[in-house]
N, C-alpha and C positions, 0 to 999 in steps of 0.2 A: 052192570055196569052204571056209572053215571049219566042221568039226566040232562047235567049240564055241562059236561065236558067232555070234548070227543077228541079222540087222537087221529093224526094222519098217517097212515098206513101208504108205504111207496114199496111199487110192485114194480122191479124193472126185470125186463128179460124182450127177446127182439120176438117172442112168437107167442101171437096173438091167444091159440090153446093153451098156450100153458098158463098163463095173465087169466085169462080167463079163471081157469082152474081153479088159482090158488085165492082169486077174488072169490069164486062160488065156495072156499074153504074156510075162509074167515070174515065171509060179509057178513055170517049172523051175531059175530062179537060187535053189531054196531056201531062202526067206526067210519073214518070218512077213507074212501081208498081213494089212493091218487097211481093212475098207472104211467108207467113211463116204458120208450120200446128201443134207449140205446141207454149208453152211458151220458152221453151227451144229453140225452133230453131228460137223463134224472139230475143232473150236473144243473141244467136248469130249472126244475120245480125245487131243489134244495137252496136256493138261492131265491126262492120268492116263498118259501111254505117253512113251517116247523115241521119237522116226522115225529113223532113218538119209536120209529121202526125202520130199516130199510130192510125188501127180501130182496139179495140181490142176484141174480145167475151168473154164473162162472163165462160160461162157453158162448157170449154174443161175439157177430163179426165185427170186425174194426177195434171199439176200446172195449174190451172181455172186462171183467165183474174186477180180476187181481187191479190195474190198471184205471177203475174207476174207484173203486175203494182206497187206491191211493193218493188220486185226486181230491177226494174227499176228505181224506183225514188229515192233509196240507193245508187245508182252510181251520182258522181258530176256531168259526162257528158253528165247526160243522165235527168236531174232532171226537165230541161225545157221544153222540147218536149212535144208537145200537144198530149193527149191520150181522145180518143171516144169510149167509153165501148159499142159495141153489144150486144141486148142482147133480151132474150122471156120471162124476166120475167116484164110484166104490170102492175102490183098491187100491189108492195111492195115497201114502201117508204123509209124503210130502205135498203132495196136491192140496190137504190137508191143512199141514201144520203154515203153508205160505198161509192160508185166508188167516189162521190168529194171526200172524206175526204181523197182518194188516190192519188189523184191528178192528175184527172178528168177535163176536162175542157168542156166535155158535153157527153148526155148517150141521145141514139138512142134503140128505144124498136121495138121492131117485132112486126107486118111484119113490112118488110121496108118501108117508101116511097123514091123512087128512085130523086124525087123532092129534096127532102131536107137531102138528104145524099147528092149529089152533089151540095147542095148550101152549105152546110157547110165545104165542104171539100176545094171549090175553095174559102174560106175565108180565110182559114189555110195555102192554096200553096198560095195565093196572098201577107198574112202577111211575110210567110217566104222569100218569092224573096224580099221584102222592107227590111227584117231585114238584110238578108246577104248583098242587092246590098251599104246597108249603111254600114254594116260592108267593104267589099269591098272598098270603099272609103277614111275610117277611114285607113282601115293597108293602104292607099294608101298615104293620108296625113301624117302617121306617119313616114312612109319612106321618105317621101320629108322631113321632119321637124329634122331628125336626121341629112340626106345628109347636113339639112343648119349647124346644131351643130358642125359637122364635120371641114366645110369650115372656122366656125369661131374658132374652137377651132386650127386649123391647123396657120391659120389667128395670131393668139394669137402666137404661138408660133413662129411666125415669127417675130412677133415685139420681144420676148422677144432676138432674136439669132441681130436683129437690136442695141439694145439697150445695148447687151455686147458686142461689136463688136466696139459702142461710147466709152464705158470705159476704153478694151484694149489699143485706139488711144489717151487719152486724153494727153498726154503728146505733144502732135504735135496740139497744141491750134489752129494756125486758120487752119489747115485741119479738127482739129475737132467741130471749128463751121460752120467751109461751111456744114460737116458730117452734125452738129444736125440740122441744115439749112433746109438741104433736107431733113434731116428724117422726121421732123415737116410737114412740106409738104405733105409728104407721108402719115403721119398720119393723115390728116387731109382728105386727100382724101379719106383715106380706113374707115375712120369714118363718113364718109360724103357715101360713098359707099355702109357700112354697114346700116348705117341707110335705105337708099333709100331698102336695102334689106327687114330692116324689116317695112317697111310700104307696102312693094310689099307682104310681107308672111302676113300679118295682113288684106290685103287688099281680099288676096286669103283665108285665112280662113275666111271671113264675105259672102267673094260668095259664099265657098262652103256652108257654112252654110244656106244662102238662099238659093244652090241650093237642098239641100238637103230636107229643107220645100217645096219648090214650086216642086217638085217630088213624094212628097209624097200624094202631096194634090189629086193626081185624085184618088189612090188608096184606099183612106183614103173614098174617097165618092164613090168609087167602093163600099166598103166594106156596106156603110150604104145606098146607092140603093137597095141593094141587100137586104138586112136584111127587108128595108122597103116594097121590095118585097114580100119576105115570110109571110111579117106581115098580109100584103092587101091581096096576092090572094093565101097565101095557109093554113091562121088561121084556118079552118073550118076542116084541114085534120089534124092538131095538136093538141094534149094535151094541156092542159092549162099550165102544167110546159114547154113544147117547148116553147110558144108562151110567157112564160115569159122571155125565155133564148136568145131568138129573139129579144123580143123588150131592153134586157138588151144591146146586141151587135148595138141594133141603137142609142141608149143613147149613150155610149162609144162611139163610129164612129161622132156621130154628135160632142161627146166633142171634139176630136181628132183633127178636123177639123175647131173647133172654134181657139184652139191652133194652129194648123198649120197657120189661118188667124193672126192670133194675131205676131206669128212669122214675117212671113210678111209686115205686120205694123211696128213693131221694127224696121227692116232694114232696110222699104224706109224712116225712119223720116232722118234717117241721107242724104239721097239724096236731100229730100224737099225742095224745094223753098220753103219761108214762104211768104205768105201774111199780109199782118198787118192791120186792121181799127179800128176805137175806137167801144170797147167793154162796155155795163155795167153789168157790173159784178151780181148785184141783180139780174137780168132781165136774166142772163145765168142760176145763180142758181135755180131760180125759174120754170126753163122750164126742170131742171134736176131732181129738186125734184119733179117735178109732173110726169112723165116721172118714177120714181122709182116708187112714189105711189102705179103708175099704179099696177105694178108688186109687189108690198105687201100690198096688202088689207089689207089682213086677219090679218095684227097685226097693233101694237099702237105705234105711231112713233109720235114723240113730236121734232116738229125742230125749231130751237131758229136760223133765221139768221138776221146777227146785217147789219150797213151800208158797202158794199162792194164800192170799185174807182172801176170808171171806166178808163179802162186800154185801152192800143195799143197792139195788139196780133192776134194771128193766131187765127178764130172765133172759124175754127171745132175745132183745138186740143186743145186748152188750153178746148173744151167744155168736149172733151173727159177726159182731164185729172181730171176737176170737177163732171165727171160721172162718172172714174173707182174709186177717193176716197170717194164718197158720197156712191158709192155701196158697198165700200171697207167695210164704218164702220156701211151699216145699215146690212151687212152681221155677223161680230161679232158684233155686238150688238143681234143678236136672240136672244140668253136664256133672254133677259133682258125683266122686264116689269114694265113700258113702255122701251122702247128705249130713248135715249135722242142723241139727233144729236144737235152740235153748228157748225154753219162759222160765222167767224168775221174779220176786220185784226187789227192790231198795227203795232206801230214804233218801229223799234229797229236799233241803229245809225243812226238815218234819211232815214229807208229803209223801206218799206212798206213793212208786210210780214202779209200773208194769212193763216189763221188756220180755221182745221174741226177738232172738238172734242167730241169723243162718251164716252159713258158708257160702253163702251164693256168687252170681255174678258182680251182685252190686249196681252201683251207678253214679256220677260224677255229680257231688254237689253243689256244681254251677244253677243245677238243673232242680234243686231240692225242691224249692218254690210253687214247682208244679206238679207234685208229688200226688197233693190232694184235693188236684183241680177236676172236674167232670172231663172227661174225653180225653185226659192228658198225661201220656205214655212217654214211658223214658226208652224203649225199646222199642226196637222193630215187629208188625205184627206178623212177621216171618219165622221171629226168633222167640217169641214166648205169646201165645193166643192172649184174649181177653181186650176189653172197647175201653178204660178205664175211667170206672164207674168205682168197682169193689173199694177202690180206699178215701175217694170221695165220699161213698155213704159214711163206712168208718167212721172219717170229720168230724160230720153231720151226728153219727148217734154219740158219741163222746160229747159233741159239743152240749147235742141237746141235756146228757148228764152233768155240764156244767166245768166238760173235763177239758184237759188236749192233748194234740199227737204231736209228736214231732218224728223224725229219721235221721239217722246217725250212718254214713257208707264210703266205700270208698272201689273202687272197679275193683273185681277181683276177688277183693278181698271182704263181700257178704255185706249184711247191713244191720242193722238191729231199728227195731221200730217201738219207742216207749211211749204212753200213756199215762194220762192220771184219768179219774172218775169223778173228780170235784166233792160233792159232798159224800159220795158213794162210799168213803175211803174216812169217815169223822166220825166218831163211835157218836155221836150224838144226830145222827143224819136220820131222819121219818124215823124217831124211835127207834132205831139198829144196835143196842146195847151191845151187839156181841162182836159190831163190825171194829174193829180194835187195829190200829197201826200196829201194834206189837206183833198181830198175826203174819203182819208179810215177811218177820227174820227169825220165824218156828219161837218165839218166845211163850 
């Protein structure tokens, strides 16, 4: 646990012995534990402190746990505070469902198993610390950005004053010309300085984002590991419903870990030096399709692979491009029976254009500008899985090769992704004499 930041945990129960028992279980986590004897007492604490987690007893005299949770969720500042209900009722499904409808993130039934309670609290404490760290870093970046804007505004004012002074002395031509020359020199220097500052700021922003992704990797893997330990070592102690929730935590932490890895790959491409080699795209696409078919054996997918060129490119990154685009096509043709995916090459203005066409769900072209952005998705997560990094990674790789990518689609009528590989499809590129444009057409 972090020594710099401690999370506040609120224990709400009208019985002192139960509060003492829960405090003894989670005290070894080393966090700040605050006790409340009733729902009203809990609300009083929540209005004066920030909490990472609320352990809330359901059965309390006067205002019970459900009523307390409802009042908590009605406050804007408290609507995202995690609540775990503690209840002795173990056989009423409606009772549990009501807790989740009020915004609970978990439900623990008595008798409490110390290891399970401690592990669940540890997950939310660690998540709170990660979020708090990111928030503080974001505040620091915002302050730095504000300072930079103030400096730009100040320099703009200085430039305006310099222009006003120049206009007031225009009657002295020689002096004005000299002043203008000097002003141009100063202006060029200022532009150069501001350009340097902007580049530095962009690099700092990229480094900051990379740092966040890198720092998130360890806690996400810990959450994933803890949930796996719970599932493997304590599943026999947990009811089926609790096992299902542990499995959900495991799946979500796995997905988040993949998202972090994808982010790190995305930022790593910009710095990567590319090694080029002759690549037969038909062989590469065949390998990718074999791999994808192994993951989708229960589906019927019709593949139509036309003759593709042999080009000079980075093998690993180009294979990643085809894997991401073809996986995307497989995912968004899931409702189609059969799914049809076509891969081919055509010529546009003497340039080889590779395309991947599917008969999937398609998308609204009004939102096409968002397609290749990081974390940009055109479909809901409950419809199609994903975090919105795959196509951003594709666009980055293609741009690294000097190419470009675009998409054409219609809702319900499928999508066509088209891309070029820049120098990769030119016969003189990097000494690859066999990479001829004509190979795109089987000549």
